[in-house]
C-alpha positions in Angstrom: -7.2 17.6 -35.5 -4.6 18.9 -38.0 -6.4 21.3 -40.5 -3.7 20.6 -43.2 -4.2 16.8 -43.2 -8.0 16.7 -42.6 -9.2 15.8 -46.1 -12.8 15.3 -45.3 -13.4 19.0 -44.9 -12.0 20.1 -48.3 -13.6 20.2 -51.6 -12.3 18.3 -54.6 -11.1 21.6 -56.3 -9.0 22.5 -53.3 -7.6 19.0 -53.1 -6.5 19.2 -56.8 -4.8 22.5 -56.2 -3.1 21.2 -53.1 -2.1 18.0 -55.0 -0.4 20.0 -57.7 1.5 22.1 -55.1 2.5 19.1 -53.1 3.8 17.3 -56.2 5.8 20.3 -57.1 7.3 20.4 -53.5 8.1 16.7 -53.8 10.0 17.4 -57.1 11.9 20.4 -55.7 12.9 18.2 -52.7 14.1 15.5 -54.9 16.2 18.0 -56.9 17.5 19.6 -53.6 18.6 16.2 -52.3 20.2 15.2 -55.5 22.1 18.5 -55.6 23.4 18.2 -52.1 24.5 14.5 -52.5 26.4 15.3 -55.8 28.0 18.4 -54.6 29.0 16.8 -51.3 28.1 20.0 -49.5 25.2 18.7 -47.5 25.7 17.0 -44.1 24.0 13.7 -43.6 21.5 15.2 -40.9 20.3 17.8 -43.4 19.8 15.1 -46.3 18.0 12.8 -43.9 15.6 15.5 -42.8 15.0 16.4 -46.5 14.3 12.7 -47.3 11.8 12.5 -44.4 10.0 15.6 -45.6 9.9 14.1 -49.0 8.3 10.9 -47.7 5.7 12.8 -45.7 4.8 14.7 -48.9 4.5 11.4 -50.8 2.2 10.1 -48.1 0.1 13.1 -48.3 0.0 13.0 -52.1 -1.2 9.4 -51.9 -4.0 10.3 -49.5 -5.2 13.1 -51.7 -5.1 10.9 -54.8 -7.1 8.2 -53.0 -9.6 10.7 -51.9 -10.0 12.0 -55.6 -10.1 8.7 -57.2 -13.7 7.3 -57.2 -14.3 3.8 -56.1 -15.3 1.8 -59.0 -16.7 -1.7 -58.3 -16.2 -3.9 -61.4 
């Protein structure tokens, strides 16, 4: 069991803080990827690794948002 991905053991307040941090990391990665692509200084392997890391963050953000969003039956 990975402690960083086990959402069931964390309070909503902790999840909100983590969500904000992960969203900032996601934006930072996006800017870094854009800068590497535009400058032409980044090799393709580095860019691909950054993109995969960005996707993992996006998945984590989605899981946290799902956990924080209450289920409303209409």
